Wavefront OBJ file of the C-alpha trace (Angstrom):
o trace
v -1.456 -13.905 -13.298
v -0.134 -13.461 -16.624
v 1.628 -10.225 -17.962
v 0.388 -6.785 -18.659
v -3.122 -6.747 -17.367
v -4.241 -3.618 -16.212
v -7.512 -2.907 -14.018
v -8.482 0.546 -13.871
v -10.936 2.323 -11.622
v -11.260 6.004 -12.349
v -13.417 8.962 -12.086
v -16.683 7.749 -10.046
v -16.004 4.185 -10.793
v -16.827 1.660 -7.924
v -15.537 -1.774 -7.337
v -16.551 -4.031 -4.523
v -16.263 -7.852 -3.952
v -16.007 -10.195 -1.363
v -12.794 -12.481 -2.379
v -9.482 -11.933 -2.176
v -7.594 -10.149 -4.588
v -4.048 -10.308 -6.543
v -2.439 -8.410 -8.345
v 0.297 -10.719 -10.278
v -0.407 -13.819 -8.815
v 2.351 -16.144 -9.277
v 5.733 -17.264 -11.232
v 5.235 -15.697 -14.348
v 3.286 -12.964 -13.246
v 5.029 -9.849 -14.657
v 3.642 -6.182 -15.047
v 0.631 -6.234 -13.847
v -1.140 -3.113 -12.519
v -4.393 -2.100 -10.828
v -5.036 1.726 -10.835
v -7.357 3.657 -8.828
v -7.552 7.186 -9.294
v -9.737 10.239 -10.359
v -12.982 11.827 -8.710
v -14.808 9.536 -6.486
v -13.110 6.351 -7.697
v -13.274 3.672 -5.008
v -11.792 -0.027 -4.619
v -13.819 -1.659 -1.411
v -12.057 -4.898 -0.520
v -14.862 -6.241 1.708
v -12.164 -6.921 4.541
v -10.297 -9.524 2.161
v -6.640 -9.774 1.759
v -5.080 -7.830 -1.036
v -1.639 -9.145 -2.315
v 0.416 -7.217 -4.901
v 2.881 -9.975 -6.178
v 2.580 -13.679 -5.206
v 5.190 -16.360 -5.106
v 7.315 -15.547 -7.951
v 5.357 -12.455 -9.366
v 7.819 -9.385 -10.794
v 7.351 -5.681 -10.975
v 3.402 -5.496 -10.357
v 1.548 -2.368 -8.672
v -1.128 -0.928 -7.195
v -1.547 3.095 -7.731
v -3.383 5.024 -6.022
v -4.065 8.303 -7.576
v -5.393 11.917 -6.328
v -9.061 11.543 -5.700
v -8.554 7.333 -5.742
v -9.768 5.173 -2.104
v -8.631 1.992 -1.429
v -10.808 0.412 1.119
v -9.730 -2.700 3.009
v -10.662 -4.428 6.632
v -8.126 -6.593 5.762
v -4.381 -6.765 5.197
v -2.548 -5.305 2.050
v 0.564 -7.364 1.510
v 3.590 -6.079 -1.054
v 5.400 -9.208 -2.174
v 4.283 -12.547 -0.556
v 7.022 -15.044 -0.541
v 10.740 -14.706 -0.790
v 10.782 -15.172 -4.450
v 8.803 -11.580 -5.446
v 10.919 -9.230 -7.230
v 10.147 -5.413 -7.736
v 6.198 -5.479 -6.777
v 5.023 -2.217 -5.106
v 2.183 0.141 -3.708
v 2.436 3.767 -4.871
v 0.534 6.386 -3.385
v 0.298 9.706 -5.564
v -2.276 11.309 -3.742
v -4.898 8.730 -3.012
v -6.220 7.025 -0.065
v -5.433 3.622 1.403
v -7.406 2.680 4.629
v -6.730 -0.800 6.024
v -6.552 -2.860 9.005
v -2.771 -4.353 8.018
v -0.079 -3.261 5.713
v 2.631 -6.296 5.571
v 5.725 -5.678 3.589
v 8.798 -8.218 4.475
v 10.515 -9.182 1.193
v 13.830 -6.774 0.447
v 13.069 -6.149 -3.339
v 9.475 -5.084 -2.700
v 8.475 -1.623 -1.371
v 6.115 1.375 -0.946
v 6.406 4.771 -2.808
v 4.470 7.379 -0.374
v 4.995 10.606 -2.599
v 1.722 11.962 -1.216
v -1.804 11.419 -0.370
v -3.455 9.607 2.834
v -2.628 6.366 4.456
v -4.833 4.939 7.249
v -3.506 1.939 8.989
v -4.621 -0.147 12.165
v -1.470 -2.272 12.047
v 1.858 -2.507 9.892
v 4.961 -4.654 9.592
v 7.756 -3.375 7.343
v 10.967 -5.058 7.340
v 12.387 -4.816 3.505
v 15.523 -3.313 4.317
v 14.547 0.330 3.971
v 13.231 3.041 6.032
v 9.595 3.696 5.180
v 9.177 7.373 4.042
v 5.870 9.562 4.211
v 5.979 12.008 1.740
v 8.520 13.310 -0.958
v 9.353 16.721 0.274
v 6.647 18.508 -2.129
v 3.554 16.949 -1.974
v 1.724 16.415 1.411
v 1.705 12.838 2.725
v -0.206 11.834 5.670
v -0.162 8.361 7.718
v -2.253 7.985 10.443
v -2.139 5.352 13.051
v -5.929 4.348 13.321
v -5.935 2.287 16.153
v -5.418 2.433 19.783
v -4.283 -1.056 20.437
v -2.506 -1.177 16.680
v 1.234 -0.888 16.509
v 3.006 0.294 13.232
v 6.206 -1.592 12.836
v 9.032 0.020 10.836
v 11.848 -1.916 11.464
v 14.316 -0.117 9.442
v 12.936 3.199 10.638
v 9.891 5.640 9.578
v 10.404 9.023 8.003
v 8.127 11.904 7.853
v 9.086 14.090 4.930
v 8.839 17.806 4.509
v 4.776 18.557 3.949
v 3.844 15.432 5.814
v 2.219 14.374 8.768
v 2.154 11.609 11.119
v -1.034 11.073 12.887
v -3.342 9.106 15.279
v -3.844 7.085 18.685
v -2.091 3.847 17.871
v 1.754 2.754 18.917
v 4.766 3.278 16.764
v 7.888 0.807 16.724
v 11.033 2.014 14.910
v 12.802 4.707 14.866
v 10.808 7.947 13.575
v 12.697 10.935 11.908
v 10.287 13.980 11.620
l 1 2 3 4 5 6 7 8 9 10 11 12 13 14 15 16 17 18 19 20 21 22 23 24 25 26 27 28 29 30 31 32 33 34 35 36 37 38 39 40 41 42 43 44 45 46 47 48 49 50 51 52 53 54 55 56 57 58 59 60 61 62 63 64 65 66 67 68 69 70 71 72 73 74 75 76 77 78 79 80 81 82 83 84 85 86 87 88 89 90 91 92 93 94 95 96 97 98 99 100 101 102 103 104 105 106 107 108 109 110 111 112 113 114 115 116 117 118 119 120 121 122 123 124 125 126 127 128 129 130 131 132 133 134 135 136 137 138 139 140 141 142 143 144 145 146 147 148 149 150 151 152 153 154 155 156 157 158 159 160 161 162 163 164 165 166 167 168 169 170 171 172 173 174 175 176
């Protein structure tokens, strides 16, 4: 909660906990960030829920940079509730491994420039196509569970230099 708070895990730093995590928790939570990046930096959420922007929060971000890893056996939710605005996940070369990705509020989003995203399930319904890669860097999306489905209600776009891998199902128009 609050404004302009920053959590940084970098250069071999390791954060592990057994509680749900919220970046921007409620009305008045503005411009908070968690940044994970640099060689060996890791945030392990141990199967707990990670929410970026809850109940009225605005402009909060999880940014995963080259060398950074965020692992979560639970759900990563970008924007929780209809009053959240401009909350985001930004992938800039790092790795996100999660059981589930949830994005359903129109004004919240994922910017997947480069890196690796490993998901067992996903529901993306924010009114925009989910784009893997920026056309320059390499982005890789893996459907990691044969029983899982990655649902992209407004489509999935795999940009130049990027990959779609895995054993799960994709629901939604896909452009490669």
